[in-house]
C-alpha positions as CSV (number, residue, x, y, z in Angstrom):
1,Q,-41.7,-26.6,20.7
2,V,-43.4,-25.3,17.6
3,Q,-41.4,-24.0,14.7
4,L,-42.9,-21.6,12.2
5,V,-41.3,-20.8,8.8
6,E,-42.5,-17.9,6.7
7,S,-42.0,-17.4,3.0
8,G,-43.4,-15.3,0.2
9,G,-42.1,-11.9,1.0
10,G,-40.4,-9.6,-1.5
11,L,-40.6,-6.4,-3.4
12,V,-43.8,-5.4,-5.1
13,Q,-45.2,-2.2,-6.7
14,P,-48.0,-0.3,-5.2
15,G,-51.3,-1.9,-6.2
16,G,-49.7,-5.3,-6.5
17,A,-50.3,-8.5,-4.6
18,L,-48.3,-11.0,-2.6
19,R,-49.1,-14.2,-0.8
20,L,-47.3,-15.1,2.4
21,S,-47.1,-18.6,3.7
22,C,-46.3,-19.9,7.2
23,T,-45.7,-23.6,7.7
24,A,-45.8,-25.1,11.2
25,S,-43.6,-28.0,12.4
26,G,-46.6,-30.2,13.1
27,S,-50.4,-30.5,13.1
28,I,-51.1,-27.8,15.5
29,F,-54.1,-25.9,14.1
30,S,-56.7,-27.7,16.1
31,H,-55.4,-26.2,19.3
32,Y,-53.6,-23.1,18.2
33,A,-54.9,-19.7,17.0
34,M,-52.7,-18.5,14.2
35,A,-52.0,-14.9,13.3
36,W,-49.9,-12.6,11.1
37,Y,-48.3,-9.6,12.7
38,R,-46.1,-6.9,11.1
39,Q,-43.5,-4.4,12.2
40,G,-42.8,-1.5,10.0
41,P,-39.7,0.7,10.1
42,G,-39.5,2.5,13.4
43,Q,-42.8,0.9,14.6
44,G,-43.9,-1.6,17.0
45,R,-45.3,-5.0,16.1
46,G,-49.0,-5.1,15.4
47,L,-51.7,-7.6,14.5
48,V,-52.6,-7.9,10.9
49,A,-55.0,-10.9,10.8
50,R,-55.9,-13.9,13.0
51,I,-57.5,-17.2,12.3
52,T,-58.7,-19.3,15.2
53,S,-58.7,-23.1,15.5
54,S,-62.3,-23.1,14.3
55,G,-61.5,-20.9,11.3
56,T,-62.9,-17.6,12.5
57,T,-61.0,-14.7,11.1
58,T,-60.3,-11.2,12.3
59,Y,-58.4,-8.3,10.7
60,A,-56.8,-5.1,11.6
61,D,-58.7,-2.1,10.1
62,S,-55.8,-1.5,7.8
63,A,-56.1,-5.0,6.4
64,K,-59.9,-5.3,6.0
65,G,-61.0,-5.6,2.4
66,R,-57.5,-6.1,1.1
67,F,-55.9,-9.0,3.0
68,T,-57.3,-12.6,3.5
69,V,-56.0,-15.1,6.0
70,S,-56.6,-18.8,5.4
71,K,-55.2,-22.1,6.4
72,D,-54.6,-25.6,5.0
73,N,-54.8,-28.1,7.8
74,A,-53.4,-30.9,5.6
75,K,-50.3,-28.8,4.8
76,N,-49.9,-27.3,8.3
77,T,-49.8,-24.0,6.5
78,I,-51.5,-20.6,6.9
79,Y,-51.5,-18.0,4.2
80,L,-51.9,-14.2,4.0
81,Q,-53.1,-13.1,0.6
82,M,-52.4,-9.4,0.3
83,N,-53.9,-7.4,-2.5
84,S,-53.9,-3.7,-3.4
85,L,-50.7,-3.2,-1.5
86,K,-49.6,0.2,-0.4
87,P,-46.2,1.6,0.6
88,E,-47.4,1.8,4.2
89,D,-47.7,-2.0,4.1
90,T,-43.9,-2.2,4.0
91,A,-42.9,-4.2,7.0
92,V,-41.5,-7.5,8.3
93,Y,-44.3,-9.9,8.6
94,Y,-44.3,-12.5,11.3
95,C,-46.3,-15.6,11.8
96,N,-47.6,-16.3,15.3
97,A,-49.0,-19.4,17.0
98,L,-50.9,-19.2,20.3
99,S,-51.9,-22.3,22.2
100,I,-55.6,-22.0,23.2
101,Y,-54.9,-24.3,26.2
102,T,-51.6,-23.1,27.6
103,L,-51.2,-19.7,26.0
104,D,-47.7,-20.7,24.9
105,E,-46.7,-18.5,22.0
106,Y,-44.3,-19.0,19.1
107,W,-43.0,-16.7,16.4
108,G,-41.5,-17.3,13.0
109,Q,-38.4,-15.5,11.9
110,G,-40.2,-13.0,9.7
111,T,-40.4,-12.2,6.0
112,Q,-39.8,-8.8,4.5
113,V,-42.4,-7.1,2.4
114,T,-41.5,-4.0,0.6
115,V,-44.0,-2.0,-1.4
116,S,-42.3,0.5,-3.6
117,S,-42.2,1.8,-7.2
């Protein structure tokens, strides 16, 4: 069982920045792809960014050029640096871990990001 704990959400003005963190309960990054998803008000959950076990990153079109996903293997933590935030980025952001061998999937509890003046 993998446990994921997100932190770093909050209220920020348009154009501002936030960094989200997700800490896993063990050293899983060598065999899990990690990702950030978000769910806005009245919307479904969608992929924001992914980082594979080898470090390859992919982004949703809405995140390209503004968000950066990274990981620190020593801290069992992934990050989502979000810059130039827009009101439409308002959502609950979830950390996701997907086993590359078993396809077992785990989710964090989510952290709220609100972009508003």
